[in-house]
C-alpha positions as CSV (number, residue, x, y, z in Angstrom):
1,M,131.5,20.5,126.1
2,G,132.1,22.4,122.8
3,L,130.0,25.2,121.4
4,E,128.6,22.9,118.7
5,E,127.6,20.2,121.2
6,K,126.0,22.8,123.4
7,K,124.1,24.1,120.4
8,E,122.8,20.6,119.5
9,N,121.7,19.9,123.1
10,T,120.0,23.3,123.4
11,L,118.2,22.8,120.1
12,A,117.0,19.3,121.1
13,Y,115.8,20.5,124.5
14,L,114.0,23.6,123.3
15,T,112.4,21.7,120.4
16,V,111.0,19.0,122.8
17,V,109.7,21.7,125.2
18,Y,108.0,23.7,122.4
19,S,106.4,20.5,121.0
20,L,105.1,19.3,124.3
21,V,103.7,22.7,125.1
22,I,101.9,23.0,121.8
23,F,100.6,19.4,122.0
24,A,99.4,20.0,125.6
25,I,97.6,23.2,124.6
26,V,95.9,21.5,121.7
27,F,95.0,18.4,123.6
28,I,93.5,20.3,126.5
29,F,91.5,22.5,124.1
30,S,90.3,19.4,122.3
31,I,89.1,17.6,125.5
32,S,87.5,20.8,126.9
33,S,85.7,21.3,123.6
34,Y,84.5,17.7,123.6
35,L,83.2,17.8,127.1
36,A,81.5,21.2,126.7
37,F,79.8,20.0,123.5
38,S,78.8,16.7,125.1
39,I,77.3,18.3,128.2
40,L,75.4,20.9,126.1
41,V,73.8,18.3,123.9
42,D,73.1,15.9,126.8
43,N,71.3,18.6,128.7
44,F,69.3,19.4,125.7
45,V,68.3,15.8,124.9
46,A,67.7,14.8,128.5
47,S,65.1,17.4,129.4
48,D,62.1,15.2,128.7
49,L,63.6,12.3,130.7
50,R,64.1,14.5,133.7
51,Q,60.4,15.3,133.6
52,E,59.5,11.6,133.5
53,L,61.8,10.9,136.4
54,R,60.2,13.7,138.4
55,Y,56.8,12.2,137.7
56,I,58.0,8.7,138.8
57,S,59.5,10.1,142.0
58,S,56.2,11.8,142.8
59,Q,54.3,8.5,142.8
60,N,53.8,6.3,145.9
61,I,56.4,3.7,145.0
62,T,57.1,1.1,147.7
63,E,59.1,-2.0,148.1
64,N,56.0,-4.0,146.8
65,T,56.3,-2.2,143.4
66,K,56.6,-4.8,140.7
67,W,56.6,-3.0,137.4
68,L,56.5,0.5,136.1
69,T,56.4,0.8,132.3
70,F,56.0,3.8,130.1
71,S,55.9,3.7,126.3
72,D,59.4,2.7,125.2
73,E,61.1,3.0,128.6
74,S,62.2,0.1,130.9
75,I,62.3,0.7,134.6
76,A,64.1,-0.8,137.5
77,V,63.6,-0.1,141.2
78,L,66.3,-0.6,143.8
79,D,66.3,-0.3,147.6
80,K,68.6,2.0,149.6
81,S,71.3,-0.7,149.6
82,G,71.3,-1.1,145.9
83,N,69.4,-4.4,145.8
84,I,66.9,-5.0,143.0
85,I,63.3,-4.8,144.0
86,S,61.7,-5.0,140.6
87,V,62.9,-4.7,137.0
88,S,61.4,-4.8,133.6
89,K,62.1,-7.8,131.4
90,N,63.7,-5.7,128.7
91,F,65.9,-3.7,131.1
92,P,69.6,-3.8,130.0
93,S,72.0,-5.8,132.1
94,F,74.6,-4.0,134.1
95,R,75.8,-3.7,137.7
96,F,73.4,-1.6,139.7
97,S,75.9,-1.2,142.6
98,K,78.0,1.2,140.7
99,F,75.4,4.0,140.8
100,K,75.8,6.8,143.3
101,P,73.1,9.1,144.8
102,G,71.8,11.9,142.7
103,F,70.6,12.5,139.1
104,H,72.8,10.9,136.4
105,L,72.8,10.3,132.6
106,G,74.7,7.7,130.6
107,Y,74.5,5.1,127.9
108,I,74.5,1.3,128.3
109,N,74.0,-1.3,125.5
110,G,72.5,1.3,123.2
111,K,70.1,2.6,125.7
112,K,70.0,6.0,127.5
113,I,70.1,5.4,131.3
114,M,68.7,8.0,133.7
115,Y,68.3,7.3,137.4
116,I,67.4,9.1,140.5
117,R,68.1,8.0,144.1
118,A,67.2,9.3,147.5
119,L,64.2,11.2,146.2
120,L,61.6,8.5,146.6
121,P,59.9,7.2,149.8
122,N,62.1,4.7,151.7
123,H,65.1,6.0,149.8
124,L,64.3,3.9,146.8
125,T,66.1,4.4,143.5
126,V,64.3,4.4,140.1
127,I,66.3,3.8,137.0
128,V,64.8,4.5,133.5
129,A,66.3,2.9,130.4
130,R,65.1,4.3,127.1
131,N,66.0,3.5,123.6
132,M,68.1,6.3,122.1
133,T,66.3,8.5,119.7
134,K,67.6,9.0,116.1
135,F,68.8,12.4,117.1
136,E,70.7,11.0,120.1
137,S,72.3,8.3,118.0
138,I,73.4,10.8,115.4
139,K,74.7,13.0,118.2
140,R,76.8,10.2,119.7
141,K,78.3,9.4,116.3
142,L,79.0,13.1,115.7
143,L,80.7,13.3,119.1
144,S,82.8,10.2,118.3
145,S,83.8,11.7,115.0
146,F,84.4,15.0,116.7
147,I,86.8,13.7,119.3
148,L,88.6,11.6,116.7
149,A,89.0,14.6,114.5
150,L,90.3,16.6,117.4
151,V,92.8,13.9,118.3
152,I,94.0,13.7,114.7
153,L,94.2,17.5,114.6
154,S,96.2,17.5,117.8
155,V,98.7,15.1,116.3
156,I,99.0,17.2,113.1
157,I,99.4,20.4,115.0
158,A,101.9,18.8,117.4
159,F,104.1,17.6,114.4
160,T,103.7,21.0,112.7
161,G,104.6,22.7,116.0
162,F,107.7,20.4,116.2
163,F,109.0,21.8,112.9
164,I,108.0,25.3,113.7
165,A,109.7,25.0,117.1
166,K,112.8,23.7,115.5
167,A,112.9,26.6,113.0
168,I,112.3,29.1,115.9
169,T,115.0,27.4,118.0
170,N,117.5,27.4,115.1
171,S,116.8,31.1,114.5
172,F,117.2,31.9,118.2
173,I,120.4,29.9,118.5
174,S,121.8,31.6,115.3
175,F,120.9,35.0,116.8
176,M,122.7,34.2,120.0
177,E,125.7,32.9,118.1
178,R,125.8,36.2,116.2
179,I,125.7,38.1,119.5
180,Y,128.4,35.9,120.9
181,T,130.6,36.3,117.8
182,M,130.1,40.1,117.7
183,A,130.9,40.4,121.4
184,L,134.0,38.3,121.0
185,N,135.2,40.2,117.9
186,F,134.3,43.6,119.4
187,S,136.4,42.8,122.5
188,H,139.3,41.7,120.3
189,E,139.1,44.8,118.1
190,V,138.9,47.1,121.1
191,K,141.8,45.5,122.8
192,T,144.4,46.6,120.2
193,P,143.8,50.3,120.3
194,L,143.4,50.2,124.1
195,T,146.8,48.5,124.4
196,I,148.3,51.1,122.1
197,I,146.9,53.9,124.2
198,S,148.0,52.3,127.5
199,T,151.5,51.6,126.2
200,N,152.1,55.1,124.8
201,L,150.7,56.8,127.9
202,S,153.3,54.9,129.9
203,L,156.0,56.0,127.5
204,L,154.8,59.6,127.7
205,E,155.5,59.6,131.4
206,I,159.1,58.8,130.7
207,N,159.6,60.8,127.5
208,P,157.1,63.4,126.3
209,D,157.6,62.6,122.6
210,K,155.0,64.0,120.1
211,A,155.0,60.6,118.3
212,Y,153.4,58.9,121.3
213,I,150.6,61.5,121.3
214,E,150.0,60.9,117.6
215,R,149.8,57.1,118.2
216,I,147.3,57.7,121.0
217,S,145.3,60.0,118.7
218,R,145.2,57.4,115.9
219,A,144.1,54.7,118.4
220,L,141.4,56.9,119.7
221,K,140.2,57.5,116.2
222,Q,140.1,53.7,115.7
223,L,138.0,53.3,118.8
224,N,135.7,56.1,117.7
225,N,135.3,54.6,114.2
226,L,134.5,51.2,115.7
227,L,131.9,52.6,118.1
228,N,130.3,54.7,115.3
229,K,130.0,51.6,113.1
230,V,128.5,49.5,115.9
231,V,126.0,52.3,116.7
232,F,125.1,52.6,113.0
233,I,124.4,48.8,112.8
234,A,122.1,49.1,115.8
235,K,120.3,52.1,114.4
236,A,120.4,51.4,110.7
237,D,116.7,50.4,110.4
238,E,115.7,53.6,112.0
239,Y,117.3,55.8,109.4
240,S,114.9,54.7,106.7
241,M,112.0,55.9,108.9
242,L,113.5,59.3,109.8
243,S,112.5,62.4,107.8
244,K,114.1,62.2,104.4
245,Q,116.1,65.1,103.0
246,T,117.1,66.3,99.5
247,F,120.8,66.3,98.7
248,M,123.3,65.9,95.8
249,L,125.1,62.5,95.7
250,E,128.3,64.4,94.7
251,D,128.2,66.0,98.2
252,V,128.2,62.6,99.9
253,V,131.2,61.5,97.8
254,M,133.2,64.6,98.4
255,K,132.6,64.5,102.1
256,A,133.9,61.0,102.3
257,L,137.0,61.8,100.2
258,K,137.7,64.8,102.4
259,E,137.9,62.6,105.5
260,L,140.2,60.1,103.7
261,E,142.4,62.8,102.1
262,P,145.4,62.5,104.5
263,I,145.7,58.7,103.8
264,I,145.1,59.2,100.1
265,E,147.9,61.8,99.9
266,E,150.2,59.6,102.1
267,K,149.9,56.7,99.7
268,G,149.9,58.8,96.6
269,L,146.8,57.3,95.2
270,R,145.1,58.7,92.1
271,I,141.4,59.5,92.4
272,E,139.3,59.3,89.2
273,L,135.8,60.8,89.5
274,N,132.9,60.3,87.1
275,I,129.9,61.8,88.9
276,E,126.6,62.8,87.4
277,P,124.8,65.7,89.1
278,I,122.0,63.6,90.7
279,E,119.7,65.1,93.3
280,I,117.7,62.6,95.4
281,T,115.4,62.7,98.4
282,S,116.3,59.9,100.8
283,S,118.2,59.1,103.9
284,W,121.5,60.9,104.0
285,E,122.8,58.6,106.7
286,L,122.3,55.4,104.6
287,Y,123.9,56.9,101.5
288,E,126.8,58.3,103.5
289,A,127.3,54.8,105.1
290,I,127.5,53.2,101.7
291,V,129.9,55.7,100.1
292,S,132.2,56.2,103.1
293,N,132.6,52.5,103.8
294,L,133.2,51.6,100.1
295,L,135.9,54.4,99.8
296,E,137.4,53.6,103.2
297,N,137.9,49.9,102.2
298,A,139.3,50.9,98.8
299,V,141.8,53.3,100.3
300,K,142.8,50.9,103.0
301,Y,143.5,47.9,100.7
302,T,145.1,49.9,97.9
303,N,148.8,50.7,98.3
304,E,149.4,52.1,94.8
305,G,147.5,52.9,91.7
306,Y,144.1,54.5,91.5
307,I,140.5,54.5,92.9
308,K,137.8,55.2,90.4
309,I,134.4,56.5,91.7
310,V,131.3,56.4,89.4
311,V,127.9,57.9,90.3
312,A,125.3,57.5,87.5
313,S,121.7,56.5,86.9
314,D,119.6,54.7,84.4
315,N,115.8,54.6,84.1
316,K,115.3,52.6,87.3
317,N,118.4,52.8,89.5
318,I,121.0,55.0,91.0
319,I,124.4,53.4,90.3
320,I,127.4,53.8,92.7
321,R,130.6,52.1,91.6
322,V,134.0,52.1,93.4
323,E,136.9,50.4,91.6
324,D,140.4,50.1,93.0
325,T,143.8,48.5,92.1
326,G,144.2,47.0,95.6
327,V,145.0,43.6,97.0
328,G,141.7,42.1,96.0
329,I,139.5,39.6,97.9
330,P,140.3,35.9,97.9
331,K,137.8,33.9,95.8
332,E,136.8,31.7,98.8
333,K,135.8,34.8,100.8
334,L,133.6,36.5,98.2
335,S,130.5,34.8,99.5
336,T,131.0,35.8,103.1
337,I,132.8,39.1,102.8
338,T,129.6,41.1,103.6
339,K,129.1,39.3,107.0
340,E,130.0,41.2,110.2
341,F,133.6,41.1,111.3
342,E,134.6,39.3,108.0
343,R,137.9,40.7,106.6
344,A,139.5,40.1,103.3
345,N,143.0,40.6,104.6
346,A,143.9,40.0,108.3
347,D,147.2,41.9,107.9
348,K,145.4,45.2,107.4
349,P,143.9,47.1,110.4
350,G,140.1,47.2,110.5
351,F,137.0,45.7,112.1
352,G,135.4,43.8,109.3
353,L,132.3,45.9,109.5
354,G,132.6,48.1,106.4
355,L,131.0,45.8,103.8
356,F,128.5,44.5,106.3
357,I,127.3,48.1,106.8
358,V,127.2,48.7,103.0
359,S,125.2,45.5,102.5
360,K,122.8,46.3,105.3
361,S,122.3,49.9,104.1
362,V,121.7,48.8,100.5
363,G,119.2,46.2,101.8
364,I,117.2,48.8,103.7
365,L,117.1,51.0,100.5
366,K,115.9,47.8,98.7
367,G,118.9,47.9,96.4
368,K,121.4,45.3,95.2
369,L,125.2,44.8,95.8
370,H,127.5,43.3,93.3
371,I,131.2,42.5,94.0
372,E,133.9,41.6,91.5
373,S,137.4,41.0,92.7
374,E,140.7,39.3,91.8
375,E,143.6,38.9,94.2
376,N,146.5,41.3,93.6
377,K,144.6,43.0,90.8
378,G,141.8,44.9,92.5
379,T,138.1,45.1,93.4
380,T,135.0,46.6,91.8
381,I,131.9,47.0,93.9
382,T,128.7,48.3,92.4
383,V,125.6,49.3,94.2
384,Y,122.2,49.6,92.5
385,I,119.5,51.5,94.4
386,P,116.0,52.0,92.9
387,F,114.7,55.6,92.7
């Protein structure tokens, strides 16, 4: 089973589970609310009928009893076996045998039925049927409307839950895919420098050549660089919450150039600087990540020519622009180049994290990133960060 098929199966399964859980919760809540409301109202309405039944049960009712009639109530008397002894003419028709001992309340043929068993002499049962009052009639209609509304609401919420669950599931699966991709790419990127280190350590045992040590040193720097980038990605959001500091943007640029100086000199690249003396109070780590990764990419992908660095400001934004005469970015990759582990040129060493870190840092600072590039001519990346 492929990754896409697993994704679809997982999505379908989780969506169904989420939907069923949401529907079950809403349905149980609806039924519970209905029952609680019904019991509350019934208890309130039935208080006067209870009193009448207690009065009836206190009378000397025997099997010779023929009729017992109160105002608008109809009465039936049953023996202990459930057989009818006497019943009013207007008593509603129903099966007396279905009643069980104890006090009960119900509705039959538009009448409220209350009955009491085993509290009378000779274990007789008295059943009172009374026409529903206007309040009771309204209450029943309200209860019917209430339960209907709850059922409709349950269905609506269930459908809404379905789409919400689908969105959550999609987001969760996308997140897991990102972790899977990052882990896969990370292991791949780590493997190369580790192989270099292992190979050159073996060669050092045979021949203690300084070149092997230099290769090991470069591989270790690669590993350290990768780990630093991964740690930065994990902690990037924290940097905006740390105590801010005041610094000159020129210092950030010069520090990054100092670290890249050996490669710049080796390639013979010309560096053009146009830096305004701008002092800001912000996160040094985020600005350093932006500048160092922009310059690192420019130096890496430029074999000859120049790299131009501009730091300026307008009324609203700080502007950082890095322009190079490098290999450029293929047109089809411009829309995805800021994603993690995305590389413009697979032939060049790197991890594909540089522009992702730039984009993430710019986003944290609520700025904008603009990329212009043409293959074999160069790339210009401009960052706009509000003051």
